[in-house]
C-alpha positions as CSV (number, residue, x, y, z in Angstrom):
1,M,2.4,-27.1,-12.5
2,K,0.5,-30.4,-12.1
3,T,2.3,-33.4,-13.5
4,Q,-0.7,-35.3,-14.9
5,S,-0.3,-36.5,-18.4
6,T,-3.0,-36.2,-21.1
7,S,-1.7,-39.3,-22.9
8,A,-3.9,-41.5,-20.7
9,S,-7.1,-39.6,-21.1
10,T,-9.6,-39.5,-18.3
11,F,-12.5,-38.3,-20.5
12,V,-14.1,-39.4,-23.7
13,E,-12.3,-37.9,-26.7
14,E,-14.1,-36.6,-29.8
15,Q,-11.7,-37.9,-32.5
16,D,-13.4,-36.0,-35.4
17,N,-12.9,-32.5,-33.9
18,P,-9.5,-31.0,-35.0
19,L,-10.2,-27.8,-33.0
20,L,-10.3,-29.7,-29.7
21,E,-7.1,-31.5,-30.6
22,I,-5.2,-28.1,-30.6
23,F,-5.8,-27.5,-27.0
24,K,-4.4,-30.6,-25.4
25,H,-3.7,-29.6,-21.9
26,R,-6.9,-29.7,-19.9
27,Y,-5.8,-29.7,-16.2
28,D,-6.5,-26.7,-13.9
29,F,-8.9,-25.3,-16.5
30,I,-10.9,-22.1,-16.0
31,Y,-14.6,-21.6,-16.4
32,A,-17.2,-18.8,-16.1
33,S,-20.9,-18.4,-16.5
34,H,-22.1,-16.7,-19.6
35,P,-22.1,-13.0,-18.7
36,R,-24.9,-10.5,-19.4
37,P,-24.4,-8.1,-22.3
38,G,-21.9,-5.5,-21.3
39,E,-20.5,-7.4,-18.3
40,K,-17.2,-9.3,-18.0
41,P,-17.1,-13.0,-17.1
42,I,-15.9,-14.0,-13.6
43,W,-13.5,-16.9,-14.0
44,F,-12.9,-19.7,-11.6
45,T,-10.3,-22.6,-11.6
46,E,-11.3,-26.3,-11.5
47,D,-8.5,-28.6,-10.4
48,R,-10.4,-31.7,-9.5
49,H,-10.7,-33.1,-13.0
50,P,-9.6,-32.2,-16.6
51,L,-11.8,-30.4,-19.0
52,S,-13.5,-32.9,-21.3
53,D,-14.3,-32.5,-25.0
54,R,-18.0,-33.0,-24.4
55,L,-18.1,-30.3,-21.7
56,I,-16.6,-27.8,-24.2
57,Q,-19.1,-28.9,-26.9
58,Q,-22.0,-28.6,-24.5
59,G,-21.3,-25.0,-24.0
60,S,-23.1,-24.5,-20.6
61,Y,-20.1,-22.3,-19.5
62,L,-17.3,-20.4,-21.1
63,Y,-14.1,-22.4,-20.8
64,G,-10.4,-21.7,-20.9
65,V,-7.2,-23.7,-20.6
66,R,-3.7,-23.3,-19.3
67,F,-0.4,-24.6,-20.8
68,G,1.3,-27.8,-20.0
69,P,5.1,-28.4,-19.8
70,T,5.3,-28.0,-23.6
71,T,3.2,-26.3,-26.2
72,N,3.0,-25.8,-30.0
73,Y,1.2,-22.5,-30.0
74,A,1.2,-19.2,-28.2
75,L,-1.4,-16.4,-27.8
76,L,-1.3,-12.6,-27.5
77,D,-4.2,-10.8,-25.9
78,I,-4.9,-7.1,-26.6
79,D,-7.8,-5.6,-24.7
80,T,-10.1,-3.0,-26.3
81,G,-8.8,-0.4,-23.9
82,S,-5.1,-1.1,-24.7
83,A,-2.8,1.5,-26.2
84,Y,-2.0,-1.2,-28.9
85,H,-5.6,-1.8,-30.0
86,P,-6.2,-0.7,-33.6
87,K,-8.7,1.9,-32.4
88,R,-5.9,3.7,-30.7
89,D,-2.8,2.7,-32.7
90,P,-3.6,1.3,-36.2
91,L,0.0,0.4,-36.7
92,A,0.7,-1.4,-33.4
93,L,-0.3,-4.9,-34.7
94,N,2.1,-4.5,-37.7
95,R,4.9,-3.5,-35.4
96,I,4.2,-6.5,-33.1
97,Q,4.1,-8.9,-36.1
98,S,7.3,-7.4,-37.6
99,T,9.1,-7.8,-34.2
100,L,8.2,-11.4,-33.9
101,E,9.1,-12.1,-37.5
102,K,12.6,-10.6,-37.3
103,T,13.6,-12.1,-34.0
104,M,11.7,-15.4,-33.8
105,G,10.5,-16.3,-37.3
106,I,6.9,-16.0,-36.4
107,V,5.4,-14.3,-39.5
108,T,1.7,-14.6,-39.1
109,S,-1.1,-15.3,-36.7
110,V,-4.8,-16.3,-36.5
111,T,-6.4,-13.1,-35.5
112,C,-9.8,-13.2,-33.7
113,Q,-12.1,-10.9,-31.9
114,S,-12.4,-12.5,-28.4
115,S,-15.8,-11.2,-27.4
116,Y,-18.3,-8.4,-27.7
117,S,-15.8,-6.2,-25.9
118,E,-13.8,-6.2,-29.2
119,G,-10.6,-7.3,-27.6
120,L,-8.2,-9.2,-29.9
121,H,-6.6,-12.7,-29.6
122,L,-3.7,-13.4,-31.8
123,Y,-3.0,-17.1,-32.0
124,L,0.6,-18.1,-33.0
125,P,0.6,-21.7,-34.2
126,L,4.1,-23.4,-34.3
127,D,5.3,-26.4,-36.2
128,Q,6.9,-28.1,-33.2
129,E,6.7,-28.4,-29.4
130,F,8.6,-26.0,-27.2
131,T,9.1,-25.7,-23.5
132,S,6.3,-23.5,-22.3
133,W,8.1,-21.4,-19.8
134,E,11.0,-20.8,-22.2
135,L,8.6,-19.7,-24.9
136,G,6.8,-17.4,-22.5
137,I,10.1,-15.7,-21.4
138,A,11.3,-15.4,-25.0
139,L,8.1,-13.8,-26.3
140,T,7.9,-11.4,-23.4
141,S,11.5,-10.3,-23.6
142,V,11.4,-9.7,-27.4
143,L,8.2,-7.6,-27.1
144,E,9.5,-5.6,-24.2
145,N,12.8,-4.9,-25.8
146,A,10.9,-3.6,-28.8
147,G,9.2,-1.1,-26.5
148,F,5.9,-2.8,-25.8
149,S,4.5,-3.0,-22.3
150,V,3.6,-6.6,-21.5
151,S,1.0,-6.2,-18.8
152,A,-2.6,-6.9,-17.9
153,G,-5.0,-4.8,-20.0
154,Q,-2.3,-3.8,-22.5
155,L,-0.5,-6.8,-24.0
156,E,-0.6,-10.2,-22.4
157,V,1.5,-13.2,-23.5
158,F,0.4,-16.8,-23.1
159,P,2.2,-18.8,-21.9
160,N,3.3,-16.0,-19.6
161,A,6.8,-15.5,-18.4
162,R,6.6,-17.7,-15.2
163,H,9.7,-19.2,-13.6
164,F,10.8,-22.2,-11.7
165,G,10.1,-22.2,-7.9
166,S,12.6,-23.3,-5.4
167,D,11.3,-26.9,-5.6
168,G,12.1,-27.1,-9.3
169,Q,8.5,-27.2,-10.4
170,L,6.8,-24.7,-12.7
171,N,4.1,-22.5,-11.3
172,L,0.7,-22.6,-13.0
173,F,0.5,-20.6,-16.2
174,N,-2.3,-18.1,-16.7
175,G,-5.4,-19.5,-18.4
176,H,-6.8,-18.2,-21.7
177,R,-10.3,-18.4,-23.1
178,L,-11.0,-21.0,-25.7
179,P,-12.5,-19.9,-29.1
180,C,-16.2,-20.6,-28.8
181,F,-17.7,-18.8,-31.9
182,K,-20.4,-17.1,-29.9
183,H,-20.7,-14.2,-27.5
184,G,-18.9,-11.9,-29.9
185,F,-16.1,-14.3,-30.9
186,C,-15.2,-14.2,-34.6
187,L,-12.4,-14.6,-37.0
188,L,-10.9,-11.4,-38.6
189,N,-9.3,-10.9,-42.0
190,D,-6.2,-8.9,-42.8
191,D,-8.2,-5.7,-42.6
192,L,-9.5,-6.7,-39.1
193,E,-13.0,-7.2,-40.4
194,P,-15.2,-10.1,-39.3
195,I,-15.1,-13.1,-41.8
196,I,-18.6,-14.0,-42.9
197,N,-19.3,-17.7,-42.1
198,G,-16.1,-17.9,-40.0
199,D,-16.9,-21.2,-38.3
200,E,-14.6,-23.8,-36.8
201,D,-13.6,-25.2,-40.2
202,T,-12.4,-21.8,-41.3
203,F,-10.5,-21.3,-38.0
204,I,-8.7,-24.7,-38.6
205,R,-7.8,-23.6,-42.2
206,H,-6.3,-20.4,-40.9
207,W,-4.5,-22.3,-38.2
208,K,-2.9,-24.8,-40.6
209,F,-1.8,-21.9,-42.9
210,A,-0.1,-20.0,-40.0
211,H,1.4,-23.3,-38.7
212,A,3.1,-23.8,-42.0
213,K,4.4,-20.3,-42.3
214,N,5.8,-19.7,-38.8
215,D,9.4,-20.9,-38.6
216,L,10.5,-20.8,-34.9
217,T,13.3,-23.3,-34.3
218,P,15.0,-24.5,-31.1
219,K,18.1,-22.7,-32.3
220,K,16.3,-19.4,-32.7
221,L,14.6,-19.8,-29.3
222,K,18.0,-20.5,-27.6
223,K,19.5,-17.4,-29.2
224,V,16.6,-15.2,-28.0
225,L,16.9,-16.6,-24.5
226,K,20.7,-15.9,-24.4
227,T,20.3,-12.3,-25.5
228,A,17.1,-11.6,-23.5
229,Y,17.4,-8.5,-21.3
230,R,15.2,-10.1,-18.6
231,K,16.8,-11.5,-15.6
232,T,15.2,-14.8,-14.5
233,Y,14.7,-15.4,-10.8
234,R,14.3,-18.4,-8.6
235,I,12.2,-17.6,-5.6
236,S,11.9,-19.5,-2.3
237,S,8.8,-21.4,-1.4
238,K,7.9,-18.8,1.2
239,A,8.3,-16.0,-1.3
240,E,6.2,-18.0,-3.8
241,K,3.4,-18.4,-1.3
242,F,3.5,-14.7,-0.4
243,L,3.4,-13.8,-4.1
244,N,0.4,-16.2,-4.8
245,D,-1.4,-15.0,-1.7
246,L,-1.2,-11.4,-2.9
247,K,-2.2,-12.4,-6.5
248,V,-5.3,-14.2,-5.2
249,E,-6.4,-11.1,-3.4
250,I,-5.8,-8.9,-6.4
251,E,-7.0,-10.9,-9.4
252,Y,-10.8,-10.7,-8.5
253,G,-10.6,-7.0,-8.3
254,W,-13.6,-5.1,-6.8
255,T,-16.7,-7.2,-5.8
256,D,-18.3,-4.6,-3.6
257,S,-17.8,-1.0,-2.4
258,G,-15.5,-0.2,0.5
259,Q,-12.6,-2.3,-0.9
260,T,-10.5,0.4,-2.5
261,N,-8.0,1.1,0.3
262,R,-7.2,-2.5,1.1
263,L,-7.0,-3.5,-2.6
264,L,-4.7,-0.7,-3.6
265,G,-2.4,-1.6,-0.6
266,R,-2.2,-5.2,-1.9
267,I,-1.4,-4.1,-5.5
268,V,1.3,-1.7,-4.3
269,M,2.9,-4.4,-2.1
270,F,2.6,-7.0,-4.9
271,Y,4.5,-4.9,-7.5
272,F,6.9,-3.3,-5.0
273,V,8.2,-6.6,-3.7
274,F,7.8,-8.7,-6.9
275,G,7.6,-6.3,-9.8
276,H,11.1,-7.1,-11.2
277,V,10.4,-10.8,-10.7
278,L,7.2,-10.6,-12.8
279,G,8.6,-8.7,-15.7
280,A,9.9,-5.2,-14.9
281,N,13.5,-4.4,-16.0
282,E,14.3,-3.2,-12.4
283,P,12.6,-3.0,-9.0
284,L,9.6,-0.7,-9.1
285,E,9.4,2.3,-6.9
286,G,8.4,6.0,-6.9
287,K,6.6,7.2,-10.0
288,S,7.2,4.0,-12.0
289,L,5.5,2.0,-9.2
290,E,2.6,4.5,-9.0
291,K,2.1,4.3,-12.8
292,K,2.1,0.5,-12.7
293,V,-0.4,0.3,-9.8
294,V,-2.8,2.8,-11.4
295,E,-2.7,1.0,-14.7
296,V,-3.4,-2.4,-13.1
297,A,-6.1,-1.1,-10.8
298,R,-8.1,0.4,-13.7
299,Q,-8.0,-2.9,-15.5
300,L,-9.2,-5.0,-12.6
301,P,-12.8,-6.4,-12.6
302,G,-15.4,-4.2,-10.8
303,F,-13.3,-1.0,-10.9
304,E,-15.8,1.1,-12.8
305,E,-18.7,-0.3,-10.8
306,F,-17.5,-0.4,-7.2
307,C,-14.5,1.9,-6.8
308,N,-15.8,5.1,-5.3
309,H,-12.4,6.8,-5.4
310,Q,-11.7,6.9,-9.2
311,Q,-11.2,10.7,-9.2
312,E,-8.5,10.5,-6.5
313,L,-7.0,7.2,-7.5
314,E,-3.5,8.7,-8.1
315,K,-3.5,10.4,-4.7
316,R,-4.5,7.2,-2.9
317,V,-1.8,5.2,-4.8
318,D,0.8,7.9,-4.0
319,E,0.0,7.5,-0.3
320,W,0.3,3.7,-0.4
321,V,3.6,3.9,-2.3
322,S,5.0,6.3,0.3
323,C,3.8,3.9,3.0
324,I,5.5,0.8,1.5
325,E,8.7,2.6,0.7
326,N,9.0,3.6,4.3
327,S,8.1,0.2,5.7
328,H,10.3,-2.8,6.4
329,Y,9.3,-4.4,3.1
330,Y,11.9,-4.6,0.4
331,H,12.3,-5.7,-3.3
332,Y,12.7,-9.5,-3.4
333,G,16.4,-10.3,-3.6
334,Y,17.4,-6.8,-2.5
335,D,17.5,-7.2,1.2
336,S,20.8,-5.3,1.6
337,I,21.0,-1.6,0.7
338,P,23.7,-0.9,-1.9
339,K,25.9,2.2,-1.3
340,A,24.4,3.8,-4.3
341,D,21.1,3.8,-2.6
342,L,22.2,5.6,0.6
343,D,21.2,9.0,-0.8
344,K,17.7,7.5,-1.4
345,Q,17.7,6.3,2.2
346,D,18.5,9.9,3.3
347,K,15.7,11.3,1.2
348,R,13.3,8.8,2.8
349,A,14.4,9.8,6.3
350,E,13.9,13.4,5.3
351,R,10.4,12.6,4.0
352,N,9.6,10.6,7.2
353,K,10.5,13.7,9.2
354,Q,8.3,15.8,7.1
355,I,5.4,13.4,7.5
356,E,6.0,13.4,11.3
357,N,6.0,17.2,11.4
358,E,2.8,17.4,9.4
359,A,1.1,14.9,11.8
360,R,2.2,16.9,14.8
361,E,0.9,20.1,13.2
362,R,-2.5,18.5,12.7
363,I,-2.6,17.5,16.4
364,N,-1.6,21.0,17.5
365,T,-4.2,22.5,15.3
366,G,-6.9,20.2,16.6
367,V,-6.0,20.9,20.3
368,K,-5.9,24.6,19.6
369,K,-9.3,24.5,17.9
370,L,-10.8,22.7,20.9
371,L,-9.2,25.2,23.3
372,E,-10.6,28.1,21.4
373,E,-14.1,26.6,21.5
374,N,-13.6,25.8,25.2
375,A,-14.3,22.2,24.3
376,L,-11.1,20.3,25.2
377,P,-12.2,17.5,27.5
378,S,-10.1,16.8,30.6
379,G,-10.6,13.0,30.4
380,I,-8.2,10.9,28.3
381,T,-10.9,8.9,26.4
382,A,-13.1,12.0,25.8
383,R,-10.1,14.0,24.5
384,Y,-9.0,11.1,22.3
385,D,-12.5,10.9,20.8
386,A,-12.7,14.6,20.2
387,L,-9.4,14.6,18.3
388,T,-10.2,11.6,16.2
389,A,-13.5,13.2,15.3
390,Q,-11.4,15.9,13.6
391,G,-9.9,13.3,11.2
392,I,-6.7,12.5,13.2
393,S,-6.1,8.7,13.3
394,G,-5.8,6.9,16.5
395,Q,-2.4,5.6,15.6
396,T,-1.1,9.1,15.0
397,L,-2.5,10.2,18.4
398,Y,-0.9,7.3,20.2
399,K,2.5,8.0,18.7
400,H,2.4,11.7,19.6
401,R,0.8,11.6,23.1
402,D,3.1,14.4,24.3
403,L,0.9,16.9,22.3
404,W,-2.5,16.0,23.8
405,H,-2.5,13.5,26.6
406,P,-3.3,15.0,30.0
407,K,-0.4,13.1,31.5
408,H,2.1,14.8,29.2
409,I,0.9,18.3,28.7
410,Q,-0.8,21.1,30.7
411,T,-4.0,22.6,29.6
412,E,-4.4,26.2,28.6
413,E,-5.8,26.9,32.0
414,A,-2.7,25.5,33.8
415,G,-0.5,27.4,31.4
416,Q,-2.3,30.6,32.1
417,A,-2.1,30.0,35.9
418,E,1.7,29.7,35.5
419,L,1.8,33.0,33.6
420,D,-0.2,34.6,36.3
421,L,2.3,33.4,38.9
422,K,5.2,34.7,36.9
423,A,3.5,38.1,36.6
424,E,2.9,38.1,40.4
425,F,6.3,36.9,41.6
426,C,8.7,37.6,38.8
427,E,7.6,40.8,37.0
428,G,6.6,42.8,40.1
429,P,3.5,44.9,40.4
430,S,1.3,45.1,37.3
431,A,0.9,48.3,35.4
432,R,-2.5,48.7,37.1
433,S,-1.0,48.7,40.7
434,A,2.4,50.1,39.9
435,G,1.5,53.7,41.0
436,A,0.0,52.7,44.3
437,F,2.9,50.4,45.1
438,A,5.5,53.2,44.3
439,K,3.7,55.7,46.6
440,S,3.6,53.3,49.5
441,Q,7.2,52.1,49.2
442,S,10.1,54.5,49.3
443,S,12.5,51.6,48.4
444,L,12.1,48.2,47.0
445,L,14.7,47.1,49.5
446,S,12.8,48.4,52.6
447,P,12.1,45.7,55.3
448,V,8.4,46.7,55.1
449,E,8.4,45.2,51.6
450,C,8.6,41.8,53.1
451,N,5.3,42.4,54.8
452,S,3.4,43.8,51.9
453,S,-0.3,42.9,51.7
454,E,0.0,40.5,48.8
455,I,2.9,38.5,50.2
456,K,1.6,38.6,53.8
457,A,-1.8,37.2,52.6
458,S,0.0,34.3,51.1
459,S,2.2,33.8,54.2
460,D,-0.9,33.2,56.3
461,Q,-1.6,30.0,54.3
462,P,-0.2,26.6,55.4
463,N,2.1,26.5,52.4
464,S,3.5,30.0,52.9
465,N,6.6,31.2,51.3
466,K,9.5,30.3,53.6
467,T,11.7,33.1,52.5
468,T,9.0,35.6,53.4
469,L,8.9,34.2,56.9
470,E,12.6,34.4,57.2
471,C,12.5,38.0,56.0
472,N,9.9,38.8,58.7
473,Q,12.0,37.2,61.3
474,T,15.0,39.2,60.2
475,A,13.1,42.4,60.4
476,N,11.6,41.6,63.9
477,Q,15.0,40.6,65.3
478,G,16.5,43.9,64.1
479,S,19.3,42.1,62.3
480,K,21.4,43.6,59.6
481,P,19.3,44.3,56.4
482,L,20.0,42.2,53.3
483,T,22.0,43.7,50.5
484,P,20.2,44.6,47.2
485,E,21.8,41.6,45.5
486,E,20.7,39.3,48.3
487,K,17.2,40.7,48.2
488,V,16.9,40.1,44.4
489,Q,18.2,36.6,44.7
490,T,15.8,35.9,47.6
491,V,12.8,37.0,45.5
492,K,14.0,34.9,42.6
493,D,14.3,31.9,44.8
494,D,10.8,32.5,46.1
495,I,9.5,32.7,42.6
496,R,11.1,29.5,41.5
497,K,9.8,27.6,44.5
498,A,6.3,28.9,44.2
499,L,6.2,28.0,40.5
500,A,7.6,24.6,41.1
501,S,5.1,24.0,43.9
502,E,2.1,25.1,41.7
503,Q,3.3,23.2,38.7
504,Q,3.8,20.0,40.8
505,R,0.3,20.4,42.3
506,R,-1.3,20.7,38.8
507,Q,0.7,17.9,37.4
508,D,-0.4,15.6,40.3
509,Q,-4.0,16.7,39.7
510,Q,-3.8,16.0,35.9
511,T,-2.1,12.6,36.5
512,S,-4.9,11.5,38.7
513,Y,-7.5,12.3,36.0
514,N,-8.9,9.1,34.5
515,Q,-6.0,6.7,35.2
516,S,-8.5,4.0,34.5
517,D,-9.1,5.4,31.0
518,T,-5.3,5.3,30.3
519,A,-5.2,1.7,31.4
520,R,-8.2,0.8,29.3
521,I,-6.7,2.5,26.2
522,E,-3.4,0.8,26.6
523,H,-5.1,-2.6,27.3
524,S,-7.2,-2.1,24.2
525,H,-4.2,-1.3,22.1
526,R,-2.3,-4.3,23.4
527,T,-5.3,-6.5,22.6
528,Q,-5.4,-5.1,19.1
529,M,-1.7,-5.8,18.6
530,K,-2.2,-9.4,19.7
531,Q,-5.1,-9.8,17.2
532,W,-2.8,-8.4,14.5
533,R,0.0,-10.7,15.5
534,D,-2.3,-13.8,15.3
535,S,-4.2,-12.7,12.2
536,G,-1.9,-14.4,9.7
537,D,-1.8,-11.2,7.6
538,P,1.9,-10.5,6.8
539,I,1.6,-6.7,7.2
540,L,-0.4,-6.7,10.4
541,S,1.7,-9.5,12.0
542,A,4.9,-7.7,11.2
543,E,3.7,-4.4,12.6
544,A,2.4,-6.1,15.8
545,R,5.7,-7.9,16.4
546,K,7.6,-4.6,15.9
547,W,5.3,-2.9,18.5
548,F,5.9,-5.7,21.1
549,E,9.6,-5.5,20.6
550,Q,9.7,-1.8,21.0
551,N,7.5,-1.8,24.1
552,G,9.0,-4.8,25.7
553,K,5.7,-6.6,25.9
554,T,4.6,-10.2,25.1
């Protein structure tokens, strides 16, 4: 929070305007151009100078203010799409008012329609000044303990429940729109009907009436703060920067198409890490996190216009929640895992294994499909491109290279050649030649068997079977014939050596394929990791550092 004081005004004050006197804190104000009918204003912050009385009166823009260190009013904002709007719950406002009256002595409000969208602003005038951050925490706690969801798009509290940073300074409070008596703004009566001729003078009369009726005292506020369920947090300066960086990315919502995936990831990270700091009773995860992210996403600017995945929003959010829960990120202040959460850790490990199995199955299916179509390339890059074209991510392929990379697997052709060798050497004559073989051989152990046409043909080659030559030498020298057991073992040894020789030859051939492609892919991936590491993005930088550590690279 900025420390400038409004006592020494830097702008010309309009002394005869009691409405302007209500909103005293003018630093870090917000402004927006007048929107077209049916559109929402896009707000910006101005921190170079305070908002002057005459700028407000000029009305060239819509203006809003934040809260200073102290305040003598609060504000509740209920959007038209909220579950607590009278269109959806006619009794919600009564329950809110009754809750505030019983716990804090706030018995009435100045109720207004904020714009043509028909959202509601409930101003809560108070008869004395209170510390803004304490008032925000008290109001939020009281409403949440009564069962209301204090969140964007549902029920927002101003001043919001912000806390001290590690430097002892308050963060900036959220800004709220000033009453402007145009663009749909109007006063409402007890029946929530517009008040005819509800001008600024009427607004001030209602304000003074509520100011006199509301009886919040420092003693009541202190009691509420003592019994509040909410746990207040002090966050470090690094955590505060991380929180604000995420908030900046989220608060403008969608401004164009193609932003859904990135934006949902940021919202999930924001509420996974800081959800309990910002208001949740406990760290958000699983279904509660998914529900929160979906709720926030639908309320962000540009969702209806630019989000092209509205029909599958829940599915996308579920994928991101699974991703963050299985990453190295954790709930702020919960960096160590309690014993009670070990079973959750086991479930996550089981889910990780399931995800890995599904990824490997997709790769196997893709390779099989290419084999069936006789379209599996031999080159590394071409094979990589063919598999990514089937919807398999490059990261998944890189992780499971043993399933597709020529350096790690044999193609179907090599596998079939190995089967042929086994049929020739291990399983004896095929069914087709079994009869002829039986007629020409009276015994499988006959010395003539060593000179059969099949084996002799192979023995004429440079890489002839050594055991076959030895067998020929034994027969020619007239030495003692081998026993049946020795003959069987000799054939088995021949088979193993022949298979090993063929397998080594094909492996050497495959290793030689496109080694330059392998180097290029690895170089490209290393370059990408360096870019991630130097990008300044906390997610990408962390993933890049982890990759370099695992691979022993710099």
